[in-house]
VODRENLUM-806317 format. One record per residue (C-alpha): residue number from 1; residue in three letters; x, y, z. Coordinates in nm, 4 decimals. Example, Ala and Ser with C-alpha at 12.3 -4.5 7.8 and 13.67 -1.06 7.14 Angstrom:
! residues 2
<pavex 1 ALA <1.2300 -0.4500 0.7800>>;
<pavex 2 SER <1.3670 -0.1060 0.7140>>;
This chain:
! residues 423
<pavex 1 MET <-3.5604 3.0669 0.0464>>;
<pavex 2 LYS <-3.2750 2.9779 0.3482>>;
<pavex 3 LYS <-3.0776 2.6651 0.3245>>;
<pavex 4 GLN <-3.2847 2.5375 0.6192>>;
<pavex 5 THR <-3.5900 2.5691 0.4002>>;
<pavex 6 LEU <-3.4535 2.4618 0.0730>>;
<pavex 7 CYS <-3.3401 2.1156 0.2895>>;
<pavex 8 VAL <-3.7172 2.0559 0.4134>>;
<pavex 9 GLN <-3.8908 2.1811 0.0829>>;
<pavex 10 ALA <-3.7094 2.1965 -0.2335>>;
<pavex 11 GLY <-3.7485 1.9585 -0.5392>>;
<pavex 12 TRP <-4.0965 1.8117 -0.4447>>;
<pavex 13 GLU <-4.3670 2.0606 -0.5066>>;
<pavex 14 PRO <-4.7245 1.8945 -0.4710>>;
<pavex 15 LYS <-4.9946 2.0344 -0.7115>>;
<pavex 16 ASN <-5.3713 2.0144 -0.5148>>;
<pavex 17 GLY <-5.4472 1.6937 -0.4229>>;
<pavex 18 GLU <-5.0876 1.5074 -0.4885>>;
<pavex 19 PRO <-4.8737 1.3732 -0.1693>>;
<pavex 20 ARG <-4.7556 1.5599 0.0522>>;
<pavex 21 VAL <-4.4158 1.3710 0.0649>>;
<pavex 22 LEU <-4.2618 1.2808 -0.2546>>;
<pavex 23 PRO <-4.3541 0.9454 -0.4172>>;
<pavex 24 ILE <-4.1385 0.6716 -0.5016>>;
<pavex 25 ILE <-4.2136 0.6508 -0.8520>>;
<pavex 26 GLN <-4.1194 0.2550 -0.8773>>;
<pavex 27 SER <-4.1432 0.2344 -1.2794>>;
<pavex 28 THR <-3.9186 0.1796 -1.5312>>;
<pavex 29 THR <-4.0875 0.2592 -1.8151>>;
<pavex 30 PHE <-4.3799 0.5224 -1.9106>>;
<pavex 31 LYS <-4.6782 0.5208 -2.1357>>;
<pavex 32 TYR <-4.7905 0.7255 -2.3899>>;
<pavex 33 GLU <-5.0799 0.7615 -2.6425>>;
<pavex 34 ASN <-4.9363 0.7554 -2.9683>>;
<pavex 35 THR <-4.5744 0.7262 -3.1187>>;
<pavex 36 GLU <-4.4783 1.0705 -3.2112>>;
<pavex 37 GLU <-4.4720 1.2025 -2.8571>>;
<pavex 38 MET <-4.2569 0.8907 -2.8022>>;
<pavex 39 ALA <-4.0269 1.0247 -3.1191>>;
<pavex 40 MET <-4.0009 1.3418 -3.0061>>;
<pavex 41 LEU <-3.8939 1.2725 -2.6158>>;
<pavex 42 PHE <-3.6005 1.0394 -2.8160>>;
<pavex 43 ASP <-3.5107 1.3418 -3.0350>>;
<pavex 44 LEU <-3.4436 1.5683 -2.7486>>;
<pavex 45 LYS <-3.7650 1.7823 -2.8882>>;
<pavex 46 LYS <-3.9865 1.7093 -2.5827>>;
<pavex 47 GLU <-3.9454 1.7051 -2.2272>>;
<pavex 48 GLY <-4.0781 1.4012 -2.0194>>;
<pavex 49 TYR <-4.0209 1.0302 -1.8659>>;
<pavex 50 PHE <-4.0046 0.7720 -2.1085>>;
<pavex 51 TYR <-3.7129 0.4838 -1.9133>>;
<pavex 52 SER <-3.5888 0.5487 -1.5633>>;
<pavex 53 ARG <-3.2202 0.5090 -1.6517>>;
<pavex 54 LEU <-3.2101 0.8025 -1.7928>>;
<pavex 55 GLN <-3.4910 1.0445 -1.5939>>;
<pavex 56 ASN <-3.7228 0.9458 -1.3196>>;
<pavex 57 PRO <-3.9567 1.1586 -1.1314>>;
<pavex 58 THR <-3.8064 1.0712 -0.7971>>;
<pavex 59 ASN <-3.4552 1.0877 -0.8815>>;
<pavex 60 ASP <-3.5538 1.4360 -1.0795>>;
<pavex 61 ALA <-3.7246 1.5969 -0.7521>>;
<pavex 62 VAL <-3.4283 1.4802 -0.5429>>;
<pavex 63 ALA <-3.1872 1.6671 -0.7762>>;
<pavex 64 LYS <-3.3529 1.9586 -0.8054>>;
<pavex 65 LYS <-3.3003 1.9983 -0.4302>>;
<pavex 66 ILE <-2.9798 1.9523 -0.4200>>;
<pavex 67 ALA <-2.9331 2.2033 -0.7003>>;
<pavex 68 ALA <-3.1096 2.4400 -0.5049>>;
<pavex 69 LEU <-2.8886 2.4259 -0.2439>>;
<pavex 70 GLU <-2.5534 2.4215 -0.3731>>;
<pavex 71 GLY <-2.7298 2.7372 -0.6008>>;
<pavex 72 GLY <-2.6507 2.5451 -0.9427>>;
<pavex 73 ILE <-2.9201 2.5524 -1.2376>>;
<pavex 74 ALA <-2.9083 2.1716 -1.2555>>;
<pavex 75 ALA <-2.8133 1.8445 -1.1021>>;
<pavex 76 VAL <-2.7758 1.4576 -1.1779>>;
<pavex 77 LEU <-2.7985 1.1750 -0.9463>>;
<pavex 78 THR <-2.5695 0.8569 -1.0110>>;
<pavex 79 SER <-2.5931 0.5365 -0.8340>>;
<pavex 80 SER <-2.2519 0.6236 -0.6058>>;
<pavex 81 GLY <-2.0425 0.9168 -0.5496>>;
<pavex 82 GLN <-1.7648 0.7062 -0.7586>>;
<pavex 83 ALA <-2.0292 0.7220 -1.0517>>;
<pavex 84 ALA <-2.0942 1.1478 -1.0042>>;
<pavex 85 ASN <-1.6870 1.1895 -1.0154>>;
<pavex 86 PHE <-1.6649 0.9867 -1.3167>>;
<pavex 87 TYR <-1.9197 1.1284 -1.4998>>;
<pavex 88 ALA <-1.7960 1.4717 -1.4446>>;
<pavex 89 VAL <-1.5018 1.4162 -1.5520>>;
<pavex 90 PHE <-1.5452 1.1797 -1.8575>>;
<pavex 91 ASN <-1.8353 1.3993 -1.9670>>;
<pavex 92 ILE <-1.6013 1.6782 -2.1516>>;
<pavex 93 CYS <-1.2922 1.4396 -2.1522>>;
<pavex 94 GLU <-1.2136 1.1478 -2.3930>>;
<pavex 95 ALA <-0.8627 0.9941 -2.4791>>;
<pavex 96 GLY <-0.6023 1.1956 -2.5725>>;
<pavex 97 ASP <-0.6967 1.4333 -2.2493>>;
<pavex 98 HIS <-0.5760 1.5447 -1.9693>>;
<pavex 99 PHE <-0.6653 1.7311 -1.6448>>;
<pavex 100 VAL <-0.4748 1.8257 -1.3041>>;
<pavex 101 THR <-0.6334 1.7302 -0.9681>>;
<pavex 102 SER <-0.5132 1.8375 -0.6255>>;
<pavex 103 SER <-0.3395 1.5318 -0.4960>>;
<pavex 104 GLU <-0.5134 1.5178 -0.1500>>;
<pavex 105 ILE <-0.8354 1.3216 -0.2350>>;
<pavex 106 TYR <-1.0235 1.0188 -0.1507>>;
<pavex 107 GLY <-0.8196 0.6926 -0.2216>>;
<pavex 108 GLY <-1.0712 0.5832 -0.4408>>;
<pavex 109 THR <-1.0909 0.8828 -0.6599>>;
<pavex 110 PHE <-0.7444 0.8664 -0.6610>>;
<pavex 111 ASN <-0.7312 0.5111 -0.7895>>;
<pavex 112 LEU <-0.9793 0.6517 -1.0447>>;
<pavex 113 PHE <-0.8191 0.9220 -1.1794>>;
<pavex 114 ALA <-0.4662 0.7392 -1.1367>>;
<pavex 115 VAL <-0.5651 0.4016 -1.2793>>;
<pavex 116 THR <-0.8628 0.3393 -1.4223>>;
<pavex 117 LEU <-0.9223 0.6787 -1.6187>>;
<pavex 118 LYS <-0.6093 0.6077 -1.7953>>;
<pavex 119 LYS <-0.7167 0.2593 -1.9458>>;
<pavex 120 LEU <-0.9461 0.4771 -2.1174>>;
<pavex 121 GLY <-0.6662 0.7404 -2.2574>>;
<pavex 122 ILE <-0.7113 1.0014 -2.0429>>;
<pavex 123 ASP <-0.4503 1.1120 -1.8502>>;
<pavex 124 CYS <-0.3986 1.3416 -1.5097>>;
<pavex 125 THR <-0.1259 1.5165 -1.3386>>;
<pavex 126 PHE <-0.1833 1.5301 -0.9395>>;
<pavex 127 VAL <-0.0634 1.9033 -0.7510>>;
<pavex 128 ASN <0.0034 1.9553 -0.4022>>;
<pavex 129 PRO <-0.3292 2.1789 -0.2727>>;
<pavex 130 ASP <-0.0947 2.4039 -0.1605>>;
<pavex 131 ALA <0.1256 2.4231 -0.3912>>;
<pavex 132 SER <0.2189 2.7773 -0.5582>>;
<pavex 133 ASP <0.0240 2.9213 -0.8346>>;
<pavex 134 GLU <0.3210 2.8559 -1.0637>>;
<pavex 135 GLU <0.3610 2.5027 -0.9208>>;
<pavex 136 ILE <-0.0302 2.4038 -1.0075>>;
<pavex 137 GLN <0.0379 2.5875 -1.3985>>;
<pavex 138 ALA <0.3391 2.3940 -1.4478>>;
<pavex 139 ALA <0.0972 2.1004 -1.4815>>;
<pavex 140 PHE <-0.1240 2.2112 -1.7573>>;
<pavex 141 ARG <-0.0783 2.1038 -2.1189>>;
<pavex 142 PRO <-0.2602 2.2176 -2.4166>>;
<pavex 143 ASN <-0.4591 1.9439 -2.3948>>;
<pavex 144 THR <-0.5987 1.9894 -2.0431>>;
<pavex 145 LYS <-0.9945 1.9883 -1.9836>>;
<pavex 146 LEU <-1.0472 2.0375 -1.6324>>;
<pavex 147 LEU <-0.8843 2.1083 -1.2377>>;
<pavex 148 PHE <-1.0127 1.9051 -0.9851>>;
<pavex 149 GLY <-1.0062 1.9134 -0.5851>>;
<pavex 150 GLU <-1.1546 1.8516 -0.2984>>;
<pavex 151 THR <-1.3168 2.1241 -0.0704>>;
<pavex 152 ILE <-1.2070 1.9250 0.2437>>;
<pavex 153 SER <-1.0125 1.6322 0.1751>>;
<pavex 154 ASN <-1.0679 1.2599 0.2454>>;
<pavex 155 PRO <-0.9093 1.1807 0.5183>>;
<pavex 156 SER <-0.6363 1.4377 0.5382>>;
<pavex 157 GLY <-0.9116 1.7447 0.6089>>;
<pavex 158 THR <-0.6937 1.9893 0.3930>>;
<pavex 159 VAL <-0.9182 2.3261 0.2635>>;
<pavex 160 LEU <-0.9204 2.3977 -0.0621>>;
<pavex 161 ASP <-0.8062 2.7288 -0.1559>>;
<pavex 162 ILE <-1.1456 2.7424 -0.4040>>;
<pavex 163 GLU <-1.0350 3.1041 -0.5674>>;
<pavex 164 LYS <-0.7071 3.0296 -0.6126>>;
<pavex 165 PHE <-0.8011 2.7007 -0.8152>>;
<pavex 166 ALA <-1.0802 2.8538 -0.9360>>;
<pavex 167 ASN <-0.8871 3.1786 -1.1171>>;
<pavex 168 ILE <-0.6008 2.9171 -1.2442>>;
<pavex 169 ALA <-0.8862 2.6904 -1.3757>>;
<pavex 170 HIS <-1.0340 3.0298 -1.5595>>;
<pavex 171 ARG <-0.7033 3.1551 -1.6671>>;
<pavex 172 ASN <-0.6565 2.8294 -1.8484>>;
<pavex 173 GLY <-0.9976 2.8305 -2.0294>>;
<pavex 174 VAL <-1.0919 2.5156 -1.8110>>;
<pavex 175 PRO <-1.3735 2.4510 -1.5463>>;
<pavex 176 LEU <-1.3215 2.3760 -1.1491>>;
<pavex 177 ILE <-1.4736 2.0761 -1.0747>>;
<pavex 178 MET <-1.4880 2.0103 -0.6904>>;
<pavex 179 ASP <-1.5956 1.7595 -0.5343>>;
<pavex 180 ASN <-1.7936 1.8835 -0.2098>>;
<pavex 181 THR <-1.9362 1.5772 -0.0153>>;
<pavex 182 PHE <-1.7505 1.6888 0.3589>>;
<pavex 183 ALA <-1.8508 2.0698 0.3694>>;
<pavex 184 THR <-2.2160 2.0124 0.2224>>;
<pavex 185 PRO <-2.3732 2.3180 0.0805>>;
<pavex 186 ILE <-2.4720 2.3350 0.4419>>;
<pavex 187 ASN <-2.1223 2.4665 0.5410>>;
<pavex 188 CYS <-1.9878 2.6029 0.2271>>;
<pavex 189 ASN <-2.1298 2.6813 -0.1269>>;
<pavex 190 PRO <-1.8506 2.6427 -0.4111>>;
<pavex 191 PHE <-1.9976 2.7938 -0.6531>>;
<pavex 192 ASP <-1.9865 3.1572 -0.4247>>;
<pavex 193 TRP <-1.5882 3.1383 -0.4658>>;
<pavex 194 GLY <-1.5774 3.0544 -0.8401>>;
<pavex 195 CYS <-1.5952 2.7111 -0.8738>>;
<pavex 196 ASP <-1.8068 2.5583 -1.2344>>;
<pavex 197 ILE <-1.9678 2.1957 -1.1169>>;
<pavex 198 VAL <-2.0046 2.0096 -0.7964>>;
<pavex 199 THR <-2.0214 1.6699 -0.6945>>;
<pavex 200 HIS <-2.1256 1.5045 -0.4004>>;
<pavex 201 SER <-2.1018 1.1081 -0.2893>>;
<pavex 202 THR <-2.4951 1.1350 -0.1303>>;
<pavex 203 THR <-2.3627 0.8327 0.0648>>;
<pavex 204 LYS <-2.2375 1.0304 0.3162>>;
<pavex 205 TYR <-2.3891 1.3467 0.5467>>;
<pavex 206 MET <-2.6346 1.4000 0.2611>>;
<pavex 207 ASP <-2.8037 1.0821 0.3114>>;
<pavex 208 GLY <-2.6706 1.0834 0.7003>>;
<pavex 209 HIS <-2.7678 0.7210 0.8090>>;
<pavex 210 ALA <-2.5380 0.4762 0.5872>>;
<pavex 211 THR <-2.8827 0.3694 0.4632>>;
<pavex 212 ALA <-2.8217 0.4347 0.0364>>;
<pavex 213 VAL <-2.5308 0.4670 -0.2132>>;
<pavex 214 GLY <-2.5609 0.7666 -0.4284>>;
<pavex 215 GLY <-2.4056 1.0494 -0.5964>>;
<pavex 216 VAL <-2.4863 1.3620 -0.7430>>;
<pavex 217 VAL <-2.3176 1.5970 -0.9962>>;
<pavex 218 VAL <-2.4340 2.0121 -0.9722>>;
<pavex 219 ASP <-2.3420 2.2699 -1.2747>>;
<pavex 220 SER <-2.3685 2.5939 -1.1740>>;
<pavex 221 GLY <-2.4319 2.7060 -1.4957>>;
<pavex 222 ASN <-2.1646 2.9791 -1.5474>>;
<pavex 223 PHE <-1.8479 2.8405 -1.7342>>;
<pavex 224 ASP <-1.9034 2.9025 -2.0962>>;
<pavex 225 TRP <-1.8105 2.6475 -2.3052>>;
<pavex 226 GLU <-1.8433 2.7937 -2.6698>>;
<pavex 227 LYS <-1.5699 3.0234 -2.5094>>;
<pavex 228 SER <-1.3433 2.7372 -2.5733>>;
<pavex 229 ALA <-1.5138 2.5704 -2.8343>>;
<pavex 230 LYS <-1.2547 2.3838 -2.9638>>;
<pavex 231 LYS <-1.1268 2.2021 -2.6182>>;
<pavex 232 PHE <-1.5219 2.1040 -2.5926>>;
<pavex 233 ALA <-1.5970 1.9707 -2.9268>>;
<pavex 234 GLY <-1.8010 1.7313 -2.7235>>;
<pavex 235 LEU <-2.0365 1.9660 -2.5965>>;
<pavex 236 CYS <-1.9923 2.2300 -2.8921>>;
<pavex 237 THR <-2.0025 2.0392 -3.1859>>;
<pavex 238 PRO <-2.2791 1.8319 -3.3395>>;
<pavex 239 ASP <-2.3827 1.4917 -3.1833>>;
<pavex 240 ARG <-2.4602 1.2145 -3.4526>>;
<pavex 241 SER <-2.6135 0.9717 -3.1898>>;
<pavex 242 TYR <-2.8483 1.3150 -3.1687>>;
<pavex 243 HIS <-2.8844 1.3778 -3.5508>>;
<pavex 244 GLY <-2.6118 1.6281 -3.5163>>;
<pavex 245 LEU <-2.7906 1.8117 -3.2438>>;
<pavex 246 THR <-2.5385 2.0588 -3.0698>>;
<pavex 247 TYR <-2.5840 2.0780 -2.6962>>;
<pavex 248 THR <-2.4766 2.4207 -2.6303>>;
<pavex 249 LYS <-2.6680 2.5572 -2.9066>>;
<pavex 250 THR <-2.9952 2.3470 -2.8615>>;
<pavex 251 PHE <-2.9599 2.3811 -2.4451>>;
<pavex 252 GLY <-2.7614 2.6156 -2.3634>>;
<pavex 253 LYS <-2.6719 2.6517 -2.0018>>;
<pavex 254 MET <-2.8196 2.3299 -1.9643>>;
<pavex 255 ALA <-2.5615 2.1787 -2.1732>>;
<pavex 256 TYR <-2.3344 1.9924 -1.9537>>;
<pavex 257 ILE <-2.6114 1.8382 -1.7859>>;
<pavex 258 THR <-2.8474 1.7376 -2.0966>>;
<pavex 259 LYS <-2.5007 1.5696 -2.2151>>;
<pavex 260 MET <-2.4912 1.3732 -1.8980>>;
<pavex 261 VAL <-2.7954 1.2702 -1.8810>>;
<pavex 262 VAL <-2.8614 1.1876 -2.2636>>;
<pavex 263 GLN <-2.5595 1.0393 -2.3075>>;
<pavex 264 LEU <-2.3555 0.9509 -2.0131>>;
<pavex 265 MET <-2.6859 0.7989 -1.8426>>;
<pavex 266 ARG <-2.8116 0.6144 -2.1987>>;
<pavex 267 ASP <-2.4652 0.4392 -2.2576>>;
<pavex 268 LEU <-2.3473 0.3741 -1.9450>>;
<pavex 269 GLY <-2.6210 0.3446 -1.6768>>;
<pavex 270 SER <-2.5038 0.4055 -1.3292>>;
<pavex 271 THR <-2.8857 0.5205 -1.2344>>;
<pavex 272 PRO <-2.9866 0.5196 -0.8930>>;
<pavex 273 GLY <-3.2931 0.3339 -0.7637>>;
<pavex 274 PRO <-3.6073 0.5870 -0.6899>>;
<pavex 275 GLN <-3.6301 0.4061 -0.3441>>;
<pavex 276 ASN <-3.2711 0.4985 -0.2625>>;
<pavex 277 SER <-3.3073 0.8323 -0.4164>>;
<pavex 278 PHE <-3.6170 0.8479 -0.2083>>;
<pavex 279 LEU <-3.4143 0.7477 0.0969>>;
<pavex 280 LEU <-3.1850 1.0300 0.0457>>;
<pavex 281 ASN <-3.4778 1.3209 0.0035>>;
<pavex 282 VAL <-3.5374 1.1934 0.3840>>;
<pavex 283 GLY <-3.2045 1.2517 0.4794>>;
<pavex 284 LEU <-3.1941 1.5734 0.3115>>;
<pavex 285 GLU <-3.4770 1.7156 0.5497>>;
<pavex 286 THR <-3.2037 1.6732 0.8342>>;
<pavex 287 LEU <-2.8859 1.8198 0.6595>>;
<pavex 288 HIS <-2.8657 2.1669 0.8367>>;
<pavex 289 LEU <-2.9952 2.0248 1.1994>>;
<pavex 290 ARG <-2.7194 1.7182 1.1654>>;
<pavex 291 MET <-2.4280 1.9491 1.0157>>;
<pavex 292 ARG <-2.4474 2.1789 1.3063>>;
<pavex 293 GLN <-2.4098 1.8617 1.5878>>;
<pavex 294 HIS <-2.1742 1.7291 1.3989>>;
<pavex 295 CYS <-1.9074 1.9863 1.3911>>;
<pavex 296 GLN <-2.0180 2.1138 1.7814>>;
<pavex 297 ASN <-1.9344 1.7462 1.8399>>;
<pavex 298 ALA <-1.5774 1.6540 1.6450>>;
<pavex 299 GLN <-1.4696 2.0450 1.7999>>;
<pavex 300 LYS <-1.5026 1.9041 2.1665>>;
<pavex 301 VAL <-1.3389 1.5447 2.0335>>;
<pavex 302 ALA <-1.0546 1.7129 1.8368>>;
<pavex 303 GLU <-0.9966 1.9964 2.1357>>;
<pavex 304 PHE <-0.9510 1.6260 2.3543>>;
<pavex 305 LEU <-0.7146 1.5078 2.1285>>;
<pavex 306 HIS <-0.4819 1.7672 2.1008>>;
<pavex 307 ASN <-0.4325 1.8137 2.5050>>;
<pavex 308 ASP <-0.4115 1.4727 2.5401>>;
<pavex 309 PRO <-0.0406 1.3601 2.5714>>;
<pavex 310 ARG <-0.0899 1.0106 2.4290>>;
<pavex 311 VAL <-0.1474 1.1874 2.0865>>;
<pavex 312 ALA <0.1153 1.2657 1.8372>>;
<pavex 313 TRP <-0.1220 1.5552 1.6103>>;
<pavex 314 VAL <-0.4260 1.6125 1.5061>>;
<pavex 315 ASN <-0.5782 1.7801 1.2177>>;
<pavex 316 TYR <-0.8728 1.9108 1.2187>>;
<pavex 317 CYS <-0.9312 2.2994 1.0673>>;
<pavex 318 GLY <-1.1496 2.3896 1.3611>>;
<pavex 319 LEU <-0.8444 2.4268 1.5831>>;
<pavex 320 PRO <-0.6907 2.7830 1.6078>>;
<pavex 321 ASP <-0.3091 2.6163 1.5163>>;
<pavex 322 ASP <-0.4279 2.4100 1.2456>>;
<pavex 323 ALA <-0.2175 2.4496 0.8965>>;
<pavex 324 ASN <-0.6048 2.4929 0.7497>>;
<pavex 325 HIS <-0.7481 2.7084 1.0162>>;
<pavex 326 GLU <-0.7377 3.0318 0.8242>>;
<pavex 327 LYS <-0.8920 2.9242 0.4929>>;
<pavex 328 ALA <-1.1191 2.7289 0.7044>>;
<pavex 329 LYS <-1.2701 3.0893 0.8370>>;
<pavex 330 LYS <-1.2656 3.2146 0.4720>>;
<pavex 331 TYR <-1.4639 2.8850 0.3424>>;
<pavex 332 LEU <-1.6413 2.7460 0.6262>>;
<pavex 333 PRO <-1.7063 3.0542 0.8530>>;
<pavex 334 ASN <-2.0051 2.8274 0.9835>>;
<pavex 335 GLY <-1.8011 2.4620 1.0366>>;
<pavex 336 SER <-1.6275 2.2705 0.8693>>;
<pavex 337 CYS <-1.7693 1.8418 0.8899>>;
<pavex 338 GLY <-1.7341 1.5913 1.1351>>;
<pavex 339 VAL <-1.4348 1.4415 0.9856>>;
<pavex 340 LEU <-1.0890 1.4518 1.1509>>;
<pavex 341 SER <-0.7628 1.2667 1.1451>>;
<pavex 342 PHE <-0.5194 1.2156 1.3819>>;
<pavex 343 GLY <-0.1864 0.9632 1.5106>>;
<pavex 344 LEU <-0.0907 0.8435 1.8026>>;
<pavex 345 LYS <0.2626 0.8370 1.9705>>;
<pavex 346 GLY <0.3876 0.4696 1.8643>>;
<pavex 347 ASP <0.3584 0.3333 1.5478>>;
<pavex 348 ARG <0.0653 0.1094 1.3175>>;
<pavex 349 ALA <0.0123 -0.1382 1.5885>>;
<pavex 350 THR <-0.0954 0.0916 1.8153>>;
<pavex 351 ALA <-0.3589 0.2506 1.5866>>;
<pavex 352 ALA <-0.4250 -0.0704 1.5582>>;
<pavex 353 LYS <-0.5085 -0.1526 1.9069>>;
<pavex 354 TRP <-0.6526 0.1681 2.0141>>;
<pavex 355 MET <-0.9026 0.1372 1.7331>>;
<pavex 356 ASP <-0.9565 -0.2670 1.8515>>;
<pavex 357 ALA <-1.0345 -0.1119 2.2117>>;
<pavex 358 LEU <-1.3156 0.0991 2.1083>>;
<pavex 359 LYS <-1.6987 -0.0179 2.2295>>;
<pavex 360 MET <-1.9540 0.2232 2.1252>>;
<pavex 361 VAL <-1.7344 0.3873 1.7954>>;
<pavex 362 ALA <-1.7297 0.1258 1.4985>>;
<pavex 363 ILE <-1.4581 0.0152 1.2806>>;
<pavex 364 VAL <-1.6472 0.0656 0.9342>>;
<pavex 365 THR <-1.5593 0.1326 0.5571>>;
<pavex 366 HIS <-1.7586 0.4061 0.5884>>;
<pavex 367 VAL <-1.7683 0.7985 0.7171>>;
<pavex 368 ALA <-2.0154 1.0452 0.7657>>;
<pavex 369 ASP <-2.2922 0.9402 0.8850>>;
<pavex 370 ALA <-2.4989 0.9752 1.2219>>;
<pavex 371 ARG <-2.2721 0.7095 1.3962>>;
<pavex 372 THR <-1.9388 0.7848 1.5092>>;
<pavex 373 CYS <-1.6674 0.5471 1.3186>>;
<pavex 374 VAL <-1.3188 0.4837 1.2419>>;
<pavex 375 LEU <-1.0801 0.3423 1.0126>>;
<pavex 376 HIS <-0.7190 0.3515 0.9259>>;
<pavex 377 PRO <-0.6786 0.4412 0.6117>>;
<pavex 378 ALA <-0.3309 0.3351 0.5174>>;
<pavex 379 SER <-0.4671 -0.0581 0.5974>>;
<pavex 380 HIS <-0.8154 0.0210 0.4331>>;
<pavex 381 THR <-0.9206 0.2813 0.1954>>;
<pavex 382 HIS <-0.5961 0.3509 0.0311>>;
<pavex 383 ARG <-0.4685 0.0445 0.0850>>;
<pavex 384 GLN <-0.4132 -0.0176 -0.3054>>;
<pavex 385 LEU <-0.1690 0.3092 -0.3048>>;
<pavex 386 THR <0.1859 0.2909 -0.2940>>;
<pavex 387 ASP <0.3781 0.4917 -0.0179>>;
<pavex 388 GLU <0.4576 0.7790 -0.2224>>;
<pavex 389 GLN <0.0768 0.7540 -0.3351>>;
<pavex 390 LEU <-0.0093 0.7783 0.0074>>;
<pavex 391 ARG <0.2324 1.0725 0.0883>>;
<pavex 392 GLU <0.0750 1.2700 -0.2046>>;
<pavex 393 ALA <-0.2832 1.2202 -0.0803>>;
<pavex 394 GLY <-0.1855 1.3272 0.2575>>;
<pavex 395 VAL <-0.2183 0.9591 0.4357>>;
<pavex 396 THR <0.0824 0.8739 0.6855>>;
<pavex 397 PRO <0.0838 0.5105 0.8360>>;
<pavex 398 ASP <-0.0072 0.6288 1.1194>>;
<pavex 399 LEU <-0.3007 0.8405 1.0012>>;
<pavex 400 ILE <-0.6640 0.7482 1.1822>>;
<pavex 401 ARG <-0.9952 0.9221 1.0146>>;
<pavex 402 LEU <-1.2412 0.9511 1.2837>>;
<pavex 403 SER <-1.6060 1.0186 1.1707>>;
<pavex 404 VAL <-1.7641 1.1948 1.5269>>;
<pavex 405 GLY <-2.0982 1.1628 1.4766>>;
<pavex 406 ILE <-2.4837 1.3349 1.6402>>;
<pavex 407 GLU <-2.4594 1.0880 1.9808>>;
<pavex 408 ASP <-2.4100 1.2715 2.2746>>;
<pavex 409 VAL <-2.0039 1.4134 2.3242>>;
<pavex 410 ASP <-1.9839 1.2581 2.6248>>;
<pavex 411 ASP <-2.0659 0.9263 2.5542>>;
<pavex 412 ILE <-1.7929 0.9328 2.2356>>;
<pavex 413 LEU <-1.5415 1.0869 2.4710>>;
<pavex 414 ASP <-1.6073 0.8330 2.7094>>;
<pavex 415 ASP <-1.5201 0.5701 2.4251>>;
<pavex 416 ILE <-1.2070 0.7869 2.2951>>;
<pavex 417 LYS <-1.0759 0.7835 2.6631>>;
<pavex 418 GLN <-1.1047 0.4059 2.7842>>;
<pavex 419 ALA <-0.9056 0.2836 2.4429>>;
<pavex 420 LEU <-0.6989 0.4934 2.5059>>;
<pavex 421 ASP <-0.6089 0.4118 2.8918>>;
<pavex 422 LYS <-0.5359 0.0844 2.6883>>;
<pavex 423 LEU <-0.2777 0.0955 2.5317>>;
């Protein structure tokens, strides 16, 4: 099926007499007739549901839809995008390990990697996504477990050279994990370019209506964990908490996702409620329609800002003179996303004055939903970063992140214009 059809049809396949619309299975527990059946579930010898912290039918149906959209073999929903990125890394890293990541990533992810994971004994090295192969290679160590990046960085708008990153990762015997939140599987499938694992903050375009926080991890099933068995002992050696079961030998290509569910979800939680997953599914049904409108509107807004003398610069890969335009033509031929960044001529106070003058466009800590919204990252999402870290993340003091919604583009432009006229 085409992606447009998968958005509507994938995941939930009702049988005769069952609900046409995905039902909300709002239950923490599931009943069985005898103790042996329950015991086999706990030993992973039988598939089924017994407690919603691990698996829930509503959650699983939505995860199945997202896996289909990304072209993966399986997916796990999490309670947030932050949880998804944490799980994706922590599923194969432990104290004493190291990973390499693009420096141009979401501020919350930057802090997760630079501060919180270090408290768990997991170190990381940040690299410029546009650095040469040799420079990125120099960041690798014998204990490096993965390479991480964002398809389109938040908020700088840098398009990752996926093939380059995938080749470097695989040359070092590690997977490439990518956050595909901004592009969504409608505009980019990183698996097609060598990526191994994809994450999303489903809170953004997938939900699309700012109603439910969530995340997802999708596995392509392509990375050969056994080939680097010594490096990935958690997957390739017996797990004492499951009577010596080895994930790769028992579950094959499903090893990574199975471990995430039965070990990380079991011990850490971060499970989405089925009500949130239901709302996410409603959003997914129109994802293909909304992304088209987001991209069309953002292109017109970017062109307007690019030509306005009060604007110092604009970052949007749809502009022909943008530094990321050629990479966008390769990886995002049908459009990128509705998020762009720009700076006004002046200082930080100029940005604040313009934002405060907006009427329809809202100042919120959110991005990538149906409504146009704006944020000043250096003052908000990236506030905890030092000046040096801000530069590494591609965030300048004057950077304004504008998330263009699906309203009539003339109304969006009118609001931008009237606020500029007040500078």
